[in-house]
Short mmCIF file of the C-alpha atoms (twelve columns), coordinates in Angstrom:
data_MODEL
# 
_entry.id   MODEL 
# 
loop_
_atom_site.group_PDB 
_atom_site.id 
_atom_site.type_symbol 
_atom_site.label_atom_id 
_atom_site.label_alt_id 
_atom_site.label_comp_id 
_atom_site.label_asym_id 
_atom_site.label_seq_id 
_atom_site.Cartn_x 
_atom_site.Cartn_y 
_atom_site.Cartn_z 
_atom_site.pdbx_PDB_model_num 
ATOM 1   C CA . MET A 1   36.533 -33.793 34.466 1 
ATOM 2   C CA . ALA A 2   34.896 -30.924 32.714 1 
ATOM 3   C CA . ALA A 3   35.106 -27.551 34.106 1 
ATOM 4   C CA . SER A 4   32.033 -26.298 35.746 1 
ATOM 5   C CA . LYS A 5   30.135 -23.737 34.503 1 
ATOM 6   C CA . PRO A 6   30.240 -20.252 35.782 1 
ATOM 7   C CA . VAL A 7   27.234 -18.992 37.505 1 
ATOM 8   C CA . ARG A 8   25.282 -16.131 36.099 1 
ATOM 9   C CA . ILE A 9   24.595 -13.861 39.746 1 
ATOM 10  C CA . GLY A 10  22.079 -11.355 39.039 1 
ATOM 11  C CA . ILE A 11  22.242 -8.201  41.042 1 
ATOM 12  C CA . THR A 12  19.947 -5.361  42.143 1 
ATOM 13  C CA . TRP A 13  21.294 -1.903  42.061 1 
ATOM 14  C CA . GLY A 14  19.856 -1.694  45.453 1 
ATOM 15  C CA . ASP A 15  18.706 2.788   46.544 1 
ATOM 16  C CA . PRO A 16  21.088 4.253   44.068 1 
ATOM 17  C CA . HIS A 17  21.182 7.193   46.634 1 
ATOM 18  C CA . GLY A 18  23.021 4.682   49.020 1 
ATOM 19  C CA . ILE A 19  26.711 2.468   48.692 1 
ATOM 20  C CA . GLY A 20  24.763 -0.379  46.675 1 
ATOM 21  C CA . SER A 21  26.391 0.323   43.733 1 
ATOM 22  C CA . GLU A 22  29.938 1.394   45.083 1 
ATOM 23  C CA . CYS A 23  30.403 -2.270  46.977 1 
ATOM 24  C CA . ILE A 24  29.350 -3.810  43.528 1 
ATOM 25  C CA . LEU A 25  32.270 -2.046  41.547 1 
ATOM 26  C CA . LYS A 26  34.263 -2.771  44.871 1 
ATOM 27  C CA . ALA A 27  33.189 -6.347  45.264 1 
ATOM 28  C CA . PHE A 28  34.444 -7.003  41.285 1 
ATOM 29  C CA . ALA A 29  37.650 -4.907  41.298 1 
ATOM 30  C CA . ASP A 30  39.762 -7.845  41.448 1 
ATOM 31  C CA . GLU A 31  39.459 -9.444  38.346 1 
ATOM 32  C CA . ARG A 32  40.117 -13.002 39.743 1 
ATOM 33  C CA . VAL A 33  36.808 -13.104 40.959 1 
ATOM 34  C CA . LEU A 34  35.476 -12.389 37.474 1 
ATOM 35  C CA . GLN A 35  37.195 -16.252 36.971 1 
ATOM 36  C CA . ASP A 36  34.079 -18.499 37.834 1 
ATOM 37  C CA . MET A 37  30.950 -16.314 37.943 1 
ATOM 38  C CA . VAL A 38  29.392 -13.933 35.927 1 
ATOM 39  C CA . PRO A 39  27.468 -11.164 37.783 1 
ATOM 40  C CA . VAL A 40  24.879 -8.853  35.906 1 
ATOM 41  C CA . VAL A 41  23.518 -5.834  37.602 1 
ATOM 42  C CA . TYR A 42  19.947 -4.528  36.656 1 
ATOM 43  C CA . GLY A 43  20.346 -0.365  36.802 1 
ATOM 44  C CA . HIS A 44  22.357 1.707   34.186 1 
ATOM 45  C CA . THR A 45  25.535 0.901   32.469 1 
ATOM 46  C CA . ALA A 46  26.498 4.758   31.689 1 
ATOM 47  C CA . SER A 47  26.068 5.217   35.432 1 
ATOM 48  C CA . LEU A 48  27.931 2.645   36.756 1 
ATOM 49  C CA . GLN A 49  31.293 3.403   34.765 1 
ATOM 50  C CA . ALA A 50  31.110 6.930   35.694 1 
ATOM 51  C CA . GLN A 51  30.877 5.706   39.088 1 
ATOM 52  C CA . ALA A 52  33.758 3.629   38.520 1 
ATOM 53  C CA . GLN A 53  35.876 6.363   37.884 1 
ATOM 54  C CA . GLN A 54  34.702 8.339   40.578 1 
ATOM 55  C CA . PHE A 55  35.671 5.378   43.150 1 
ATOM 56  C CA . ASP A 56  38.308 4.830   41.454 1 
ATOM 57  C CA . VAL A 57  37.569 1.283   40.448 1 
ATOM 58  C CA . SER A 58  39.314 -0.274  37.725 1 
ATOM 59  C CA . VAL A 59  36.830 -3.067  36.177 1 
ATOM 60  C CA . ASP A 60  35.319 -4.007  32.968 1 
ATOM 61  C CA . ILE A 61  32.093 -2.821  32.631 1 
ATOM 62  C CA . ARG A 62  30.031 -3.924  29.651 1 
ATOM 63  C CA . SER A 63  26.140 -3.407  28.713 1 
ATOM 64  C CA . THR A 64  23.939 -6.735  27.827 1 
ATOM 65  C CA . ASP A 65  20.753 -6.865  27.208 1 
ATOM 66  C CA . ALA A 66  20.767 -10.777 27.252 1 
ATOM 67  C CA . PRO A 67  22.211 -12.363 30.732 1 
ATOM 68  C CA . GLU A 68  21.768 -15.803 29.810 1 
ATOM 69  C CA . ARG A 69  24.616 -15.439 26.793 1 
ATOM 70  C CA . THR A 70  27.165 -13.460 28.791 1 
ATOM 71  C CA . LYS A 71  30.845 -14.736 29.605 1 
ATOM 72  C CA . PRO A 72  33.373 -14.444 32.369 1 
ATOM 73  C CA . GLY A 73  36.044 -12.109 32.944 1 
ATOM 74  C CA . ALA A 74  33.360 -8.766  32.752 1 
ATOM 75  C CA . LEU A 75  31.010 -7.344  35.009 1 
ATOM 76  C CA . TYR A 76  27.804 -6.922  32.886 1 
ATOM 77  C CA . CYS A 77  24.837 -4.032  33.201 1 
ATOM 78  C CA . VAL A 78  21.465 -4.469  31.990 1 
ATOM 79  C CA . ASP A 79  19.794 -0.869  31.409 1 
ATOM 80  C CA . ILE A 80  15.907 -1.362  33.361 1 
ATOM 81  C CA . ALA A 81  15.544 2.629   32.378 1 
ATOM 82  C CA . GLU A 82  17.338 4.927   30.054 1 
ATOM 83  C CA . SER A 83  18.602 7.562   32.400 1 
ATOM 84  C CA . LEU A 84  19.935 7.935   36.010 1 
ATOM 85  C CA . PRO A 85  19.882 10.761  37.631 1 
ATOM 86  C CA . THR A 86  23.249 11.781  39.392 1 
ATOM 87  C CA . PRO A 87  22.727 10.561  42.555 1 
ATOM 88  C CA . ASP A 88  22.100 12.268  45.592 1 
ATOM 89  C CA . TRP A 89  24.066 10.840  47.934 1 
ATOM 90  C CA . GLY A 90  22.844 9.900   51.266 1 
ATOM 91  C CA . GLN A 91  19.220 11.885  50.856 1 
ATOM 92  C CA . PRO A 92  15.865 9.171   51.010 1 
ATOM 93  C CA . HIS A 93  13.417 10.233  47.654 1 
ATOM 94  C CA . PRO A 94  10.597 8.159   45.951 1 
ATOM 95  C CA . ASP A 95  12.747 8.528   42.689 1 
ATOM 96  C CA . ALA A 96  15.189 6.786   44.274 1 
ATOM 97  C CA . GLY A 97  12.762 4.071   45.774 1 
ATOM 98  C CA . GLU A 98  11.524 3.807   41.972 1 
ATOM 99  C CA . PHE A 99  14.301 2.785   40.821 1 
ATOM 100 C CA . ALA A 100 15.666 0.622   43.390 1 
ATOM 101 C CA . ARG A 101 11.760 -1.059  42.574 1 
ATOM 102 C CA . LEU A 102 12.780 -1.723  38.601 1 
ATOM 103 C CA . SER A 103 16.012 -3.474  39.594 1 
ATOM 104 C CA . LEU A 104 14.642 -5.816  41.980 1 
ATOM 105 C CA . GLU A 105 11.187 -6.323  39.592 1 
ATOM 106 C CA . SER A 106 13.899 -6.796  36.693 1 
ATOM 107 C CA . ALA A 107 16.075 -9.110  38.249 1 
ATOM 108 C CA . VAL A 108 13.616 -11.353 39.412 1 
ATOM 109 C CA . LYS A 109 12.006 -11.966 36.081 1 
ATOM 110 C CA . ASP A 110 15.195 -12.757 34.688 1 
ATOM 111 C CA . LEU A 111 15.923 -15.325 37.565 1 
ATOM 112 C CA . ALA A 112 12.215 -16.514 37.054 1 
ATOM 113 C CA . ALA A 113 13.254 -17.231 33.200 1 
ATOM 114 C CA . ASN A 114 16.803 -19.038 33.692 1 
ATOM 115 C CA . LYS A 115 18.373 -15.894 32.305 1 
ATOM 116 C CA . VAL A 116 20.639 -15.605 35.747 1 
ATOM 117 C CA . ASP A 117 21.228 -18.573 38.178 1 
ATOM 118 C CA . VAL A 118 20.996 -16.973 41.159 1 
ATOM 119 C CA . LEU A 119 20.096 -13.145 42.999 1 
ATOM 120 C CA . VAL A 120 21.941 -11.176 44.649 1 
ATOM 121 C CA . THR A 121 20.058 -8.138  46.551 1 
ATOM 122 C CA . ALA A 122 22.076 -4.579  47.005 1 
ATOM 123 C CA . PRO A 123 20.183 -2.654  50.508 1 
ATOM 124 C CA . ILE A 124 16.934 -0.988  49.827 1 
ATOM 125 C CA . ASN A 125 15.355 1.939   51.617 1 
ATOM 126 C CA . LYS A 126 12.353 0.202   52.935 1 
ATOM 127 C CA . ASP A 127 10.968 3.369   53.260 1 
ATOM 128 C CA . THR A 128 11.037 5.156   49.699 1 
ATOM 129 C CA . ILE A 129 10.511 1.843   47.962 1 
ATOM 130 C CA . GLN A 130 7.132  1.568   49.532 1 
ATOM 131 C CA . GLY A 131 4.155  2.194   46.560 1 
ATOM 132 C CA . GLY A 132 1.730  0.686   44.298 1 
ATOM 133 C CA . LYS A 133 3.379  -1.980  43.303 1 
ATOM 134 C CA . PHE A 134 5.711  -2.558  46.317 1 
ATOM 135 C CA . LYS A 135 4.102  -2.838  49.771 1 
ATOM 136 C CA . PHE A 136 6.354  -5.260  52.104 1 
ATOM 137 C CA . PRO A 137 8.814  -5.170  54.234 1 
ATOM 138 C CA . GLY A 138 11.171 -5.691  52.914 1 
ATOM 139 C CA . HIS A 139 13.224 -8.496  50.264 1 
ATOM 140 C CA . THR A 140 12.380 -11.396 52.253 1 
ATOM 141 C CA . GLU A 141 8.885  -10.681 51.880 1 
ATOM 142 C CA . TYR A 142 8.160  -9.563  48.438 1 
ATOM 143 C CA . LEU A 143 9.954  -12.719 47.152 1 
ATOM 144 C CA . ALA A 144 7.990  -15.261 48.973 1 
ATOM 145 C CA . ASP A 145 5.190  -13.571 47.800 1 
ATOM 146 C CA . MET A 146 6.490  -13.586 44.299 1 
ATOM 147 C CA . ALA A 147 7.273  -17.103 44.957 1 
ATOM 148 C CA . GLY A 148 4.095  -18.466 46.375 1 
ATOM 149 C CA . VAL A 149 5.681  -19.202 49.605 1 
ATOM 150 C CA . GLU A 150 4.429  -18.515 52.991 1 
ATOM 151 C CA . ASP A 151 6.997  -20.513 55.088 1 
ATOM 152 C CA . VAL A 152 10.315 -18.709 54.731 1 
ATOM 153 C CA . LEU A 153 13.407 -18.002 57.110 1 
ATOM 154 C CA . MET A 154 15.900 -14.848 57.357 1 
ATOM 155 C CA . ILE A 155 19.252 -16.575 57.390 1 
ATOM 156 C CA . LEU A 156 22.254 -14.528 58.574 1 
ATOM 157 C CA . ALA A 157 25.467 -16.869 57.909 1 
ATOM 158 C CA . ALA A 158 28.970 -16.099 57.975 1 
ATOM 159 C CA . ASP A 159 31.205 -19.126 57.895 1 
ATOM 160 C CA . ALA A 160 30.032 -21.360 60.947 1 
ATOM 161 C CA . LEU A 161 27.758 -18.837 62.817 1 
ATOM 162 C CA . ARG A 162 24.086 -19.017 60.728 1 
ATOM 163 C CA . VAL A 163 21.294 -17.311 63.145 1 
ATOM 164 C CA . GLY A 164 17.990 -17.634 61.894 1 
ATOM 165 C CA . VAL A 165 14.642 -15.390 63.599 1 
ATOM 166 C CA . VAL A 166 11.242 -16.601 64.263 1 
ATOM 167 C CA . THR A 167 9.994  -13.078 63.895 1 
ATOM 168 C CA . GLY A 168 11.377 -10.890 61.484 1 
ATOM 169 C CA . HIS A 169 10.406 -7.899  60.804 1 
ATOM 170 C CA . VAL A 170 7.965  -7.395  63.075 1 
ATOM 171 C CA . PRO A 171 7.607  -4.426  66.385 1 
ATOM 172 C CA . LEU A 172 9.266  -5.287  69.150 1 
ATOM 173 C CA . LYS A 173 6.162  -4.528  71.308 1 
ATOM 174 C CA . ASP A 174 4.346  -7.461  68.850 1 
ATOM 175 C CA . VAL A 175 7.076  -10.245 68.953 1 
ATOM 176 C CA . ALA A 176 5.573  -12.038 72.238 1 
ATOM 177 C CA . ASN A 177 2.084  -11.417 70.556 1 
ATOM 178 C CA . HIS A 178 2.979  -13.456 67.709 1 
ATOM 179 C CA . LEU A 179 5.150  -16.833 69.070 1 
ATOM 180 C CA . ASN A 180 3.390  -19.734 69.402 1 
ATOM 181 C CA . LYS A 181 4.591  -23.334 69.538 1 
ATOM 182 C CA . ASP A 182 3.411  -23.871 65.793 1 
ATOM 183 C CA . LEU A 183 5.769  -21.222 64.056 1 
ATOM 184 C CA . ILE A 184 8.955  -21.836 66.069 1 
ATOM 185 C CA . MET A 185 8.778  -25.714 65.229 1 
ATOM 186 C CA . ARG A 186 8.323  -24.640 61.653 1 
ATOM 187 C CA . LYS A 187 11.317 -22.032 61.368 1 
ATOM 188 C CA . ALA A 188 13.241 -24.111 63.563 1 
ATOM 189 C CA . LYS A 189 12.329 -27.533 60.857 1 
ATOM 190 C CA . ARG A 190 12.841 -24.711 57.927 1 
ATOM 191 C CA . LEU A 191 16.188 -23.518 59.590 1 
ATOM 192 C CA . HIS A 192 17.143 -27.557 60.452 1 
ATOM 193 C CA . ASP A 193 16.148 -28.197 56.330 1 
ATOM 194 C CA . SER A 194 18.592 -24.946 54.916 1 
ATOM 195 C CA . LEU A 195 21.255 -26.314 56.785 1 
ATOM 196 C CA . SER A 196 21.036 -29.425 55.330 1 
ATOM 197 C CA . ARG A 197 20.149 -28.596 51.699 1 
ATOM 198 C CA . ASP A 198 21.987 -25.375 51.066 1 
ATOM 199 C CA . PHE A 199 24.906 -25.569 53.668 1 
ATOM 200 C CA . GLY A 200 25.682 -29.068 53.451 1 
ATOM 201 C CA . VAL A 201 25.536 -30.259 57.128 1 
ATOM 202 C CA . ALA A 202 24.911 -33.779 57.343 1 
ATOM 203 C CA . SER A 203 23.166 -33.749 61.151 1 
ATOM 204 C CA . PRO A 204 22.600 -30.127 62.141 1 
ATOM 205 C CA . ARG A 205 22.205 -28.680 65.601 1 
ATOM 206 C CA . ILE A 206 20.486 -26.550 66.260 1 
ATOM 207 C CA . ALA A 207 20.044 -24.069 69.539 1 
ATOM 208 C CA . VAL A 208 16.861 -22.372 70.419 1 
ATOM 209 C CA . MET A 209 16.881 -18.596 71.846 1 
ATOM 210 C CA . GLY A 210 14.998 -17.477 75.111 1 
ATOM 211 C CA . LEU A 211 12.666 -14.584 74.879 1 
ATOM 212 C CA . ASN A 212 12.796 -12.632 77.747 1 
ATOM 213 C CA . PRO A 213 16.186 -12.116 79.826 1 
ATOM 214 C CA . HIS A 214 17.859 -15.086 81.164 1 
ATOM 215 C CA . ALA A 215 15.360 -17.114 79.342 1 
ATOM 216 C CA . GLY A 216 12.148 -16.298 81.603 1 
ATOM 217 C CA . ASP A 217 14.874 -17.150 84.739 1 
ATOM 218 C CA . ASN A 218 12.341 -20.254 85.446 1 
ATOM 219 C CA . GLY A 219 9.245  -17.638 84.937 1 
ATOM 220 C CA . LEU A 220 10.336 -14.924 86.966 1 
ATOM 221 C CA . ILE A 221 10.981 -12.975 84.160 1 
ATOM 222 C CA . GLY A 222 8.151  -14.019 81.881 1 
ATOM 223 C CA . GLU A 223 6.175  -17.153 80.978 1 
ATOM 224 C CA . GLU A 224 6.764  -17.461 77.597 1 
ATOM 225 C CA . GLU A 225 9.858  -19.945 77.293 1 
ATOM 226 C CA . LYS A 226 8.027  -22.501 80.116 1 
ATOM 227 C CA . THR A 227 4.341  -22.645 77.877 1 
ATOM 228 C CA . ILE A 228 5.651  -21.974 74.137 1 
ATOM 229 C CA . ILE A 229 9.377  -21.862 73.837 1 
ATOM 230 C CA . LEU A 230 10.241 -25.580 75.496 1 
ATOM 231 C CA . PRO A 231 7.875  -26.976 74.525 1 
ATOM 232 C CA . ALA A 232 8.241  -26.679 70.940 1 
ATOM 233 C CA . VAL A 233 11.651 -27.757 71.397 1 
ATOM 234 C CA . ARG A 234 10.607 -30.936 72.981 1 
ATOM 235 C CA . ALA A 235 8.326  -31.712 70.519 1 
ATOM 236 C CA . LEU A 236 11.352 -30.709 67.767 1 
ATOM 237 C CA . GLN A 237 13.597 -33.266 69.928 1 
ATOM 238 C CA . GLU A 238 10.501 -35.874 69.946 1 
ATOM 239 C CA . ALA A 239 11.057 -35.595 66.186 1 
ATOM 240 C CA . GLY A 240 14.322 -36.001 66.132 1 
ATOM 241 C CA . LEU A 241 15.776 -32.921 65.535 1 
ATOM 242 C CA . ALA A 242 19.383 -32.282 67.591 1 
ATOM 243 C CA . VAL A 243 17.434 -29.051 69.276 1 
ATOM 244 C CA . GLN A 244 18.749 -27.369 72.484 1 
ATOM 245 C CA . GLY A 245 17.074 -24.579 74.545 1 
ATOM 246 C CA . PRO A 246 15.327 -22.567 75.184 1 
ATOM 247 C CA . PHE A 247 19.510 -20.392 76.060 1 
ATOM 248 C CA . GLY A 248 19.078 -16.807 77.417 1 
ATOM 249 C CA . ALA A 249 20.807 -14.691 74.235 1 
ATOM 250 C CA . ASP A 250 23.009 -12.808 76.467 1 
ATOM 251 C CA . GLY A 251 25.117 -15.520 77.863 1 
ATOM 252 C CA . PHE A 252 24.735 -17.749 74.924 1 
ATOM 253 C CA . PHE A 253 26.247 -15.248 72.605 1 
ATOM 254 C CA . GLY A 254 28.720 -13.901 75.213 1 
ATOM 255 C CA . THR A 255 30.485 -16.921 76.349 1 
ATOM 256 C CA . GLY A 256 31.036 -18.537 72.947 1 
ATOM 257 C CA . SER A 257 28.485 -21.616 73.139 1 
ATOM 258 C CA . TYR A 258 27.104 -20.746 69.460 1 
ATOM 259 C CA . ARG A 259 30.201 -22.420 68.527 1 
ATOM 260 C CA . HIS A 260 28.871 -25.759 69.610 1 
ATOM 261 C CA . PHE A 261 26.117 -25.343 67.080 1 
ATOM 262 C CA . ASP A 262 25.141 -25.368 63.240 1 
ATOM 263 C CA . GLY A 263 22.736 -23.254 63.554 1 
ATOM 264 C CA . VAL A 264 20.583 -20.333 65.829 1 
ATOM 265 C CA . LEU A 265 17.283 -19.430 66.196 1 
ATOM 266 C CA . ALA A 266 16.541 -16.418 67.981 1 
ATOM 267 C CA . MET A 267 13.004 -15.532 68.112 1 
ATOM 268 C CA . TYR A 268 13.182 -11.586 67.337 1 
ATOM 269 C CA . HIS A 269 15.122 -9.524  64.989 1 
ATOM 270 C CA . ASP A 270 17.776 -7.569  67.057 1 
ATOM 271 C CA . GLN A 271 18.182 -10.811 69.278 1 
ATOM 272 C CA . GLY A 272 19.801 -12.687 66.182 1 
ATOM 273 C CA . LEU A 273 21.155 -9.589  64.226 1 
ATOM 274 C CA . VAL A 274 22.891 -7.379  66.978 1 
ATOM 275 C CA . PRO A 275 25.085 -10.829 68.022 1 
ATOM 276 C CA . PHE A 276 25.490 -11.687 64.441 1 
ATOM 277 C CA . LYS A 277 26.963 -8.463  63.229 1 
ATOM 278 C CA . SER A 278 28.797 -7.759  66.234 1 
ATOM 279 C CA . LEU A 279 30.906 -11.139 65.769 1 
ATOM 280 C CA . SER A 280 31.177 -11.178 61.537 1 
ATOM 281 C CA . PHE A 281 30.238 -7.432  60.652 1 
ATOM 282 C CA . GLY A 282 31.449 -7.288  56.829 1 
ATOM 283 C CA . GLU A 283 31.897 -10.692 56.306 1 
ATOM 284 C CA . GLY A 284 28.224 -12.003 56.888 1 
ATOM 285 C CA . VAL A 285 25.487 -13.064 54.256 1 
ATOM 286 C CA . ASN A 286 21.810 -12.695 54.368 1 
ATOM 287 C CA . PHE A 287 20.129 -15.752 52.961 1 
ATOM 288 C CA . THR A 288 16.183 -16.230 52.451 1 
ATOM 289 C CA . ALA A 289 15.720 -19.830 53.296 1 
ATOM 290 C CA . GLY A 290 12.385 -21.562 51.678 1 
ATOM 291 C CA . LEU A 291 12.343 -20.101 48.547 1 
ATOM 292 C CA . PRO A 292 12.516 -22.440 45.613 1 
ATOM 293 C CA . VAL A 293 15.210 -19.770 44.027 1 
ATOM 294 C CA . VAL A 294 18.504 -19.141 45.832 1 
ATOM 295 C CA . ARG A 295 18.676 -15.352 47.329 1 
ATOM 296 C CA . THR A 296 21.200 -13.584 49.009 1 
ATOM 297 C CA . SER A 297 22.307 -10.094 50.205 1 
ATOM 298 C CA . PRO A 298 24.921 -8.110  52.237 1 
ATOM 299 C CA . ASP A 299 24.801 -8.114  55.578 1 
ATOM 300 C CA . HIS A 300 24.373 -4.327  55.478 1 
ATOM 301 C CA . GLY A 301 21.843 -1.471  54.839 1 
ATOM 302 C CA . THR A 302 21.783 1.534   52.510 1 
ATOM 303 C CA . ALA A 303 24.935 3.289   54.778 1 
ATOM 304 C CA . PHE A 304 23.385 6.817   53.674 1 
ATOM 305 C CA . ASP A 305 25.835 8.226   56.348 1 
ATOM 306 C CA . ILE A 306 29.154 7.128   53.872 1 
ATOM 307 C CA . ALA A 307 27.326 7.108   50.375 1 
ATOM 308 C CA . GLY A 308 28.979 8.624   47.410 1 
ATOM 309 C CA . GLN A 309 32.147 9.268   50.075 1 
ATOM 310 C CA . GLY A 310 34.132 5.951   48.575 1 
ATOM 311 C CA . LEU A 311 34.195 4.587   51.805 1 
ATOM 312 C CA . ALA A 312 32.176 1.243   51.144 1 
ATOM 313 C CA . ASP A 313 33.542 -1.764  51.373 1 
ATOM 314 C CA . GLY A 314 32.512 -4.742  48.627 1 
ATOM 315 C CA . ALA A 315 33.701 -7.466  50.918 1 
ATOM 316 C CA . SER A 316 29.991 -8.442  52.134 1 
ATOM 317 C CA . LEU A 317 28.434 -8.675  48.965 1 
ATOM 318 C CA . ARG A 318 31.529 -10.403 47.113 1 
ATOM 319 C CA . ALA A 319 30.741 -12.602 49.924 1 
ATOM 320 C CA . ALA A 320 27.100 -13.076 49.358 1 
ATOM 321 C CA . CYS A 321 27.790 -13.255 45.819 1 
ATOM 322 C CA . TRP A 322 30.359 -16.688 46.664 1 
ATOM 323 C CA . ALA A 323 27.334 -17.851 49.648 1 
ATOM 324 C CA . ALA A 324 25.062 -17.832 46.573 1 
ATOM 325 C CA . MET A 325 26.899 -19.875 44.282 1 
ATOM 326 C CA . ASP A 326 27.725 -22.414 47.243 1 
ATOM 327 C CA . ILE A 327 24.173 -22.924 48.249 1 
ATOM 328 C CA . ARG A 328 23.259 -23.907 44.619 1 
ATOM 329 C CA . ARG A 329 26.240 -26.115 44.477 1 
ATOM 330 C CA . HIS A 330 24.864 -27.723 48.026 1 
ATOM 331 C CA . ARG A 331 21.521 -27.964 46.624 1 
ATOM 332 C CA . SER A 332 22.839 -29.369 43.497 1 
ATOM 333 C CA . ALA A 333 24.407 -32.133 45.427 1 
ATOM 334 C CA . HIS A 334 21.238 -32.256 47.751 1 
ATOM 335 C CA . ARG A 335 18.892 -33.020 45.126 1 
ATOM 336 C CA . GLU A 336 20.687 -35.919 43.645 1 
ATOM 337 C CA . MET A 337 21.580 -37.616 46.841 1 
ATOM 338 C CA . THR A 338 17.802 -37.676 48.147 1 
ATOM 339 C CA . ALA A 339 16.483 -37.776 44.485 1 
ATOM 340 C CA . ASN A 340 12.993 -36.427 45.525 1 
ATOM 341 C CA . PRO A 341 11.446 -34.727 43.238 1 
ATOM 342 C CA . LEU A 342 9.501  -32.929 45.995 1 
ATOM 343 C CA . GLU A 343 12.484 -31.506 47.602 1 
ATOM 344 C CA . ILE A 344 12.432 -28.340 45.470 1 
ATOM 345 C CA . ALA A 345 9.623  -26.452 43.918 1 
ATOM 346 C CA . PRO A 346 10.925 -26.598 39.957 1 
ATOM 347 C CA . ARG A 347 11.286 -23.160 38.626 1 
ATOM 348 C CA . LYS A 348 9.112  -23.200 35.992 1 
ATOM 349 C CA . ASP A 349 6.422  -23.170 38.803 1 
ATOM 350 C CA . TRP A 350 7.840  -19.971 40.332 1 
ATOM 351 C CA . GLU A 351 7.396  -18.034 37.571 1 
ATOM 352 C CA . ARG A 352 3.379  -18.946 37.184 1 
ATOM 353 C CA . ASP A 353 1.427  -15.994 36.285 1 
ATOM 354 C CA . ARG A 354 3.154  -13.911 38.444 1 
ATOM 355 C CA . PHE A 355 4.873  -11.864 36.094 1 
# 
């Protein structure tokens, strides 16, 4: 049997004043990681080489302007600018946000053009990246807009723990107003489809969280469980999905009940991400389900408080690369098994006049 072709992974630089570049370097410090993947960073080669010396990381860094022709064995870098000023570690700045935006835009263009196979995004500062060309809450919304996709789902994954969130980047005071039966059903179906297609789970079992403490306690602490969430769960069950809930999130995670399910659907960001990161921080991966391409990221942010100090860990970014490869492989196997031409939108359609 012929050896599988190494996967070309487009990696964004993230905020240059955060820990992204340090995590990238440390993720590939072990040359064995480079045997079956080809990482391509979008940033500035000389700066990456200088930071490798600063953080005492030994890795073969090579400049390239043709990611599609790269080969295993090195960490490649595409120069997106003539220079990158010495980082002002830990300090938010509009220029750093603009560099992060340019890196993301460059990587996405090459992804759409099939010059790289998957996308891994290093952390950005969601404030400083804002500007005329970027007006999104985060990577997820930007990529959904670029792909022309309305319904995506943020999934945090680590081993068998996979958590999706219904409302995503929404202020807590607005969560209840955003929830409705149709939205919960769409997100649950997206989670179900992703578990099957992207994670290779044959018959996904999904747990749905309540919104209020103790899942509303039969209406004593809120009505959303009775009027919105439970009707959605029942409709999903009638549609043949193995869905249960709503569960009180504290007891559900505290007792380890999540181990009995393949996926968990939380109602809002912190309800899902706080227990997830408490259980698997540094090993988790952020994945955007519903895109026609594969995008993952580490489960941490810019970590300005430790930036430039050599304290960052590349484990989560390395896990994001492995996860992107696995998801790509699962999608390929699922596509062959289903033989459904509508299952995944063609890559050429994703590029449609958006660049």
